[in-house]
N, CA, C and O atoms as a Tinker XYZ file with bonds, in Angstrom:
   308  protein
     1  N    119.124000    0.725000  230.021000    73     2
     2  CA   119.352000    1.601000  231.124000    64     1     3
     3  C    118.173000    1.668000  232.000000    63     2     4     5
     4  O    117.085000    1.851000  231.454000    81     3
     5  N    118.227000    1.548000  233.280000    73     3     6
     6  CA   117.149000    1.605000  234.118000    64     5     7
     7  C    116.447000    3.042000  234.126000    63     6     8     9
     8  O    117.091000    4.057000  233.863000    81     7
     9  N    115.223000    3.062000  234.411000    73     7    10
    10  CA   114.417000    4.358000  234.431000    64     9    11
    11  C    114.948000    5.236000  235.574000    63    10    12    13
    12  O    115.116000    6.434000  235.343000    81    11
    13  N    115.206000    4.772000  236.700000    73    11    14
    14  CA   115.647000    5.536000  237.795000    64    13    15
    15  C    117.074000    6.219000  237.452000    63    14    16    17
    16  O    117.305000    7.394000  237.734000    81    15
    17  N    117.913000    5.452000  236.879000    73    15    18
    18  CA   119.149000    5.971000  236.474000    64    17    19
    19  C    119.073000    6.963000  235.379000    63    18    20    21
    20  O    119.886000    7.882000  235.284000    81    19
    21  N    118.122000    6.781000  234.575000    73    19    22
    22  CA   117.828000    7.819000  233.491000    64    21    23
    23  C    117.454000    9.214000  234.116000    63    22    24    25
    24  O    117.964000   10.280000  233.773000    81    23
    25  N    116.490000    9.052000  235.081000    73    23    26
    26  CA   116.005000   10.309000  235.808000    64    25    27
    27  C    117.199000   10.994000  236.565000    63    26    28    29
    28  O    117.323000   12.218000  236.511000    81    27
    29  N    118.013000   10.268000  237.217000    73    27    30
    30  CA   119.118000   10.817000  237.912000    64    29    31
    31  C    120.085000   11.507000  236.966000    63    30    32    33
    32  O    120.654000   12.533000  237.338000    81    31
    33  N    120.294000   11.004000  235.784000    73    31    34
    34  CA   121.164000   11.592000  234.790000    64    33    35
    35  C    120.551000   12.896000  234.169000    63    34    36    37
    36  O    121.255000   13.850000  233.837000    81    35
    37  N    119.278000   12.867000  234.045000    73    35    38
    38  CA   118.554000   14.018000  233.580000    64    37    39
    39  C    118.550000   15.097000  234.492000    63    38    40    41
    40  O    118.699000   16.242000  234.066000    81    39
    41  N    118.377000   14.841000  235.848000    73    39    42
    42  CA   118.517000   15.905000  236.806000    64    41    43
    43  C    119.978000   16.427000  236.941000    63    42    44    45
    44  O    120.220000   17.625000  237.091000    81    43
    45  N    120.910000   15.494000  236.880000    73    43    46
    46  CA   122.376000   15.976000  236.904000    64    45    47
    47  C    122.649000   16.926000  235.771000    63    46    48    49
    48  O    123.318000   17.942000  235.957000    81    47
    49  N    122.170000   16.630000  234.669000    73    47    50
    50  CA   122.436000   17.469000  233.457000    64    49    51
    51  C    121.742000   18.838000  233.581000    63    50    52    53
    52  O    122.275000   19.875000  233.188000    81    51
    53  N    120.675000   18.789000  234.080000    73    51    54
    54  CA   119.847000   20.029000  234.305000    64    53    55
    55  C    120.552000   20.906000  235.357000    63    54    56    57
    56  O    120.648000   22.121000  235.186000    81    55
    57  N    120.995000   20.349000  236.335000    73    55    58
    58  CA   121.783000   21.053000  237.436000    64    57    59
    59  C    123.074000   21.612000  236.764000    63    58    60    61
    60  O    123.330000   22.804000  236.935000    81    59
    61  N    123.850000   20.887000  236.062000    73    59    62
    62  CA   125.018000   21.431000  235.286000    64    61    63
    63  C    124.681000   22.620000  234.525000    63    62    64    65
    64  O    125.386000   23.628000  234.563000    81    63
    65  N    123.570000   22.523000  233.802000    73    63    66
    66  CA   123.103000   23.579000  232.850000    64    65    67
    67  C    122.803000   24.836000  233.680000    63    66    68    69
    68  O    123.263000   25.925000  233.336000    81    67
    69  N    122.092000   24.703000  234.687000    73    67    70
    70  CA   121.552000   25.810000  235.549000    64    69    71
    71  C    122.847000   26.515000  236.260000    63    70    72    73
    72  O    123.016000   27.735000  236.243000    81    71
    73  N    123.705000   25.624000  236.865000    73    71    74
    74  CA   124.838000   26.200000  237.520000    64    73    75
    75  C    125.742000   26.948000  236.563000    63    74    76    77
    76  O    126.322000   27.970000  236.931000    81    75
    77  N    125.870000   26.457000  235.346000    73    75    78
    78  CA   126.640000   27.146000  234.313000    64    77    79
    79  C    126.052000   28.457000  233.970000    63    78    80    81
    80  O    126.783000   29.426000  233.764000    81    79
    81  N    124.723000   28.534000  233.898000    73    79    82
    82  CA   124.068000   29.852000  233.560000    64    81    83
    83  C    124.240000   30.825000  234.633000    63    82    84    85
    84  O    124.422000   32.014000  234.370000    81    83
    85  N    124.191000   30.355000  235.910000    73    83    86
    86  CA   124.371000   31.322000  237.086000    64    85    87
    87  C    125.794000   31.790000  237.052000    63    86    88    89
    88  O    126.051000   32.974000  237.268000    81    87
    89  N    126.753000   30.890000  236.784000    73    87    90
    90  CA   128.159000   31.213000  236.813000    64    89    91
    91  C    128.453000   32.253000  235.762000    63    90    92    93
    92  O    129.222000   33.187000  235.994000    81    91
    93  N    127.824000   32.087000  234.574000    73    91    94
    94  CA   128.042000   33.079000  233.477000    64    93    95
    95  C    127.570000   34.469000  233.862000    63    94    96    97
    96  O    128.235000   35.482000  233.644000    81    95
    97  N    126.380000   34.454000  234.448000    73    95    98
    98  CA   125.790000   35.847000  234.879000    64    97    99
    99  C    126.630000   36.513000  235.943000    63    98   100   101
   100  O    126.911000   37.709000  235.866000    81    99
   101  N    127.064000   35.676000  237.018000    73    99   102
   102  CA   127.967000   36.210000  238.070000    64   101   103
   103  C    129.195000   36.684000  237.501000    63   102   104   105
   104  O    129.688000   37.724000  237.937000    81   103
   105  N    129.794000   35.983000  236.494000    73   103   106
   106  CA   131.080000   36.375000  235.944000    64   105   107
   107  C    130.993000   37.675000  235.297000    63   106   108   109
   108  O    131.833000   38.547000  235.518000    81   107
   109  N    129.887000   37.863000  234.407000    73   107   110
   110  CA   129.721000   39.078000  233.750000    64   109   111
   111  C    129.501000   40.210000  234.711000    63   110   112   113
   112  O    130.024000   41.294000  234.452000    81   111
   113  N    128.767000   40.061000  235.812000    73   111   114
   114  CA   128.542000   41.026000  236.845000    64   113   115
   115  C    129.889000   41.475000  237.456000    63   114   116   117
   116  O    130.181000   42.663000  237.592000    81   115
   117  N    130.666000   40.480000  237.805000    73   115   118
   118  CA   131.940000   40.792000  238.450000    64   117   119
   119  C    132.834000   41.635000  237.395000    63   118   120   121
   120  O    133.499000   42.605000  237.758000    81   119
   121  N    132.794000   41.206000  236.134000    73   119   122
   122  CA   133.580000   42.027000  235.175000    64   121   123
   123  C    133.172000   43.434000  234.960000    63   122   124   125
   124  O    134.006000   44.318000  234.768000    81   123
   125  N    131.856000   43.654000  234.993000    73   123   126
   126  CA   131.256000   44.996000  234.703000    64   125   127
   127  C    131.235000   45.828000  236.000000    63   126   128   129
   128  O    131.702000   46.967000  236.025000    81   127
   129  N    130.713000   45.265000  237.020000    73   127   130
   130  CA   130.552000   46.123000  238.227000    64   129   131
   131  C    131.838000   46.255000  239.085000    63   130   132   133
   132  O    132.012000   47.314000  239.688000    81   131
   133  N    132.691000   45.324000  239.177000    73   131   134
   134  CA   133.841000   45.361000  240.037000    64   133   135
   135  C    135.121000   45.624000  239.264000    63   134   136   137
   136  O    136.197000   45.264000  239.742000    81   135
   137  N    135.056000   46.191000  238.172000    73   135   138
   138  CA   136.271000   46.404000  237.304000    64   137   139
   139  C    137.363000   47.252000  238.049000    63   138   140   141
   140  O    137.113000   48.371000  238.497000    81   139
   141  N    138.574000   46.653000  238.151000    73   139   142
   142  CA   139.691000   47.353000  238.763000    64   141   143
   143  C    139.746000   47.237000  240.242000    63   142   144   145
   144  O    140.765000   47.630000  240.809000    81   143
   145  N    138.721000   46.720000  240.959000    73   143   146
   146  CA   138.872000   46.499000  242.346000    64   145   147
   147  C    139.545000   45.202000  242.710000    63   146   148   149
   148  O    139.378000   44.183000  242.040000    81   147
   149  N    140.309000   45.254000  243.783000    73   147   150
   150  CA   141.059000   44.017000  244.127000    64   149   151
   151  C    140.397000   43.333000  245.317000    63   150   152   153
   152  O    139.655000   43.960000  246.073000    81   151
   153  N    140.650000   42.146000  245.462000    73   151   154
   154  CA   140.144000   41.314000  246.617000    64   153   155
   155  C    141.438000   40.827000  247.368000    63   154   156   157
   156  O    141.922000   39.707000  247.205000    81   155
   157  N    141.939000   41.777000  248.199000    73   155   158
   158  CA   143.087000   41.454000  249.053000    64   157   159
   159  C    144.303000   41.146000  248.173000    63   158   160   161
   160  O    144.613000   41.881000  247.235000    81   159
   161  N    144.972000   40.060000  248.495000    73   159   162
   162  CA   146.130000   39.643000  247.770000    64   161   163
   163  C    145.790000   38.646000  246.662000    63   162   164   165
   164  O    146.696000   38.197000  245.959000    81   163
   165  N    144.599000   38.308000  246.493000    73   163   166
   166  CA   144.194000   37.317000  245.519000    64   165   167
   167  C    144.130000   37.779000  244.130000    63   166   168   169
   168  O    144.348000   36.970000  243.228000    81   167
   169  N    143.860000   38.971000  243.878000    73   167   170
   170  CA   143.879000   39.537000  242.430000    64   169   171
   171  C    142.682000   40.404000  242.235000    63   170   172   173
   172  O    141.954000   40.664000  243.192000    81   171
   173  N    142.443000   40.866000  241.029000    73   171   174
   174  CA   141.406000   41.727000  240.744000    64   173   175
   175  C    140.141000   40.932000  240.492000    63   174   176   177
   176  O    140.168000   39.774000  240.075000    81   175
   177  N    138.971000   41.641000  240.777000    73   175   178
   178  CA   137.675000   41.011000  240.775000    64   177   179
   179  C    137.277000   40.707000  239.212000    63   178   180   181
   180  O    136.528000   39.759000  238.975000    81   179
   181  N    137.737000   41.440000  238.258000    73   179   182
   182  CA   137.315000   41.156000  236.821000    64   181   183
   183  C    138.047000   39.944000  236.408000    63   182   184   185
   184  O    137.534000   39.213000  235.561000    81   183
   185  N    139.223000   39.649000  236.935000    73   183   186
   186  CA   139.914000   38.343000  236.632000    64   185   187
   187  C    139.062000   37.177000  237.089000    63   186   188   189
   188  O    138.963000   36.185000  236.367000    81   187
   189  N    138.450000   37.252000  238.240000    73   187   190
   190  CA   137.602000   36.251000  238.784000    64   189   191
   191  C    136.377000   36.147000  237.916000    63   190   192   193
   192  O    135.803000   35.069000  237.758000    81   191
   193  N    135.970000   37.286000  237.345000    73   191   194
   194  CA   134.720000   37.302000  236.450000    64   193   195
   195  C    135.053000   36.516000  235.241000    63   194   196   197
   196  O    134.223000   35.725000  234.793000    81   195
   197  N    136.265000   36.685000  234.654000    73   195   198
   198  CA   136.644000   35.900000  233.488000    64   197   199
   199  C    136.637000   34.381000  233.795000    63   198   200   201
   200  O    136.163000   33.593000  232.976000    81   199
   201  N    137.155000   33.975000  234.960000    73   199   202
   202  CA   137.205000   32.672000  235.263000    64   201   203
   203  C    135.726000   31.994000  235.499000    63   202   204   205
   204  O    135.454000   30.849000  235.135000    81   203
   205  N    134.893000   32.806000  236.109000    73   203   206
   206  CA   133.535000   32.322000  236.261000    64   205   207
   207  C    132.813000   32.278000  234.945000    63   206   208   209
   208  O    131.965000   31.406000  234.753000    81   207
   209  N    133.110000   33.198000  234.004000    73   207   210
   210  CA   132.462000   33.234000  232.677000    64   209   211
   211  C    132.764000   31.961000  231.910000    63   210   212   213
   212  O    131.877000   31.255000  231.431000    81   211
   213  N    134.161000   31.685000  231.809000    73   211   214
   214  CA   134.542000   30.455000  231.009000    64   213   215
   215  C    134.311000   29.278000  231.700000    63   214   216   217
   216  O    134.153000   28.272000  231.007000    81   215
   217  N    134.250000   29.161000  232.984000    73   215   218
   218  CA   133.828000   27.999000  233.747000    64   217   219
   219  C    132.300000   27.765000  233.545000    63   218   220   221
   220  O    131.855000   26.637000  233.330000    81   219
   221  N    131.554000   28.822000  233.620000    73   219   222
   222  CA   130.139000   28.716000  233.300000    64   221   223
   223  C    129.835000   28.281000  231.864000    63   222   224   225
   224  O    128.935000   27.464000  231.668000    81   223
   225  N    130.522000   28.772000  230.888000    73   223   226
   226  CA   130.389000   28.386000  229.526000    64   225   227
   227  C    130.641000   26.815000  229.386000    63   226   228   229
   228  O    129.916000   26.093000  228.702000    81   227
   229  N    131.677000   26.394000  230.063000    73   227   230
   230  CA   132.028000   24.941000  230.061000    64   229   231
   231  C    130.954000   24.087000  230.615000    63   230   232   233
   232  O    130.585000   23.075000  230.019000    81   231
   233  N    130.446000   24.468000  231.737000    73   231   234
   234  CA   129.389000   23.767000  232.428000    64   233   235
   235  C    128.098000   23.712000  231.600000    63   234   236   237
   236  O    127.422000   22.688000  231.502000    81   235
   237  N    127.807000   24.853000  231.023000    73   235   238
   238  CA   126.616000   24.911000  230.226000    64   237   239
   239  C    126.725000   23.949000  229.005000    63   238   240   241
   240  O    125.797000   23.203000  228.693000    81   239
   241  N    127.841000   24.002000  228.371000    73   239   242
   242  CA   128.004000   23.098000  227.127000    64   241   243
   243  C    127.964000   21.631000  227.622000    63   242   244   245
   244  O    127.316000   20.791000  226.998000    81   243
   245  N    128.656000   21.324000  228.742000    73   243   246
   246  CA   128.597000   20.043000  229.297000    64   245   247
   247  C    127.184000   19.583000  229.558000    63   246   248   249
   248  O    126.798000   18.467000  229.209000    81   247
   249  N    126.421000   20.459000  230.176000    73   247   250
   250  CA   125.063000   20.045000  230.512000    64   249   251
   251  C    124.176000   19.863000  229.287000    63   250   252   253
   252  O    123.283000   19.016000  229.306000    81   251
   253  N    124.386000   20.602000  228.266000    73   251   254
   254  CA   123.721000   20.407000  226.969000    64   253   255
   255  C    124.077000   19.103000  226.317000    63   254   256   257
   256  O    123.211000   18.349000  225.874000    81   255
   257  N    125.376000   18.845000  226.262000    73   255   258
   258  CA   125.780000   17.555000  225.812000    64   257   259
   259  C    125.181000   16.367000  226.465000    63   258   260   261
   260  O    124.722000   15.424000  225.820000    81   259
   261  N    125.195000   16.435000  227.787000    73   259   262
   262  CA   124.616000   15.355000  228.624000    64   261   263
   263  C    123.084000   15.195000  228.178000    63   262   264   265
   264  O    122.620000   14.084000  227.924000    81   263
   265  N    122.355000   16.324000  228.101000    73   263   266
   266  CA   120.986000   16.336000  227.768000    64   265   267
   267  C    120.766000   15.659000  226.444000    63   266   268   269
   268  O    119.839000   14.862000  226.302000    81   267
   269  N    121.624000   15.970000  225.440000    73   267   270
   270  CA   121.441000   15.315000  224.050000    64   269   271
   271  C    121.769000   13.896000  224.238000    63   270   272   273
   272  O    120.987000   13.088000  223.739000    81   271
   273  N    122.838000   13.437000  224.902000    73   271   274
   274  CA   123.193000   12.082000  225.026000    64   273   275
   275  C    122.085000   11.326000  225.672000    63   274   276   277
   276  O    121.731000   10.255000  225.179000    81   275
   277  N    121.515000   11.799000  226.732000    73   275   278
   278  CA   120.550000   11.135000  227.487000    64   277   279
   279  C    119.253000   10.967000  226.705000    63   278   280   281
   280  O    118.568000    9.947000  226.779000    81   279
   281  N    118.938000   12.086000  225.909000    73   279   282
   282  CA   117.781000   12.076000  225.108000    64   281   283
   283  C    117.776000   10.912000  224.076000    63   282   284   285
   284  O    116.785000   10.206000  223.886000    81   283
   285  N    118.992000   10.762000  223.406000    73   283   286
   286  CA   119.162000    9.782000  222.402000    64   285   287
   287  C    119.140000    8.415000  222.944000    63   286   288   289
   288  O    118.646000    7.483000  222.310000    81   287
   289  N    119.704000    8.273000  224.186000    73   287   290
   290  CA   119.835000    6.858000  224.795000    64   289   291
   291  C    118.508000    6.368000  225.375000    63   290   292   293
   292  O    118.202000    5.176000  225.342000    81   291
   293  N    117.699000    7.349000  225.927000    73   291   294
   294  CA   116.496000    6.919000  226.579000    64   293   295
   295  C    115.289000    6.998000  225.768000    63   294   296   297
   296  O    114.222000    6.589000  226.227000    81   295
   297  N    115.378000    7.517000  224.534000    73   295   298
   298  CA   114.176000    7.615000  223.723000    64   297   299
   299  C    113.786000    6.272000  223.131000    63   298   300   301
   300  O    112.669000    6.097000  222.644000    81   299
   301  N    114.704000    5.338000  223.175000    73   299   302
   302  CA   114.428000    3.986000  222.590000    64   301   303
   303  C    114.619000    3.782000  221.089000    63   302   304   305
   304  O    114.331000    2.734000  220.512000    81   303
   305  N    115.132000    4.878000  220.500000    73   303   306
   306  CA   115.359000    4.712000  219.053000    64   305   307
   307  C    116.580000    5.316000  218.727000    63   306   308
   308  O    116.984000    5.303000  217.564000    81   307
């Protein structure tokens, strides 16, 4: 694998990890602070919090898996 491709994959996995963490914290904040409030006809805000929480968990796990795969592939051993 080329070195430039390796760095691009490293940055992509780091971005996934960070976006997942931000999404988790935003989801928890929506669940705690906006409990019971509705957002027009779209639904309650704590429901959006659950969606953000689990989407953030998925992104974080995906980022960690990418980091592990890239580390094993680029280390040369």
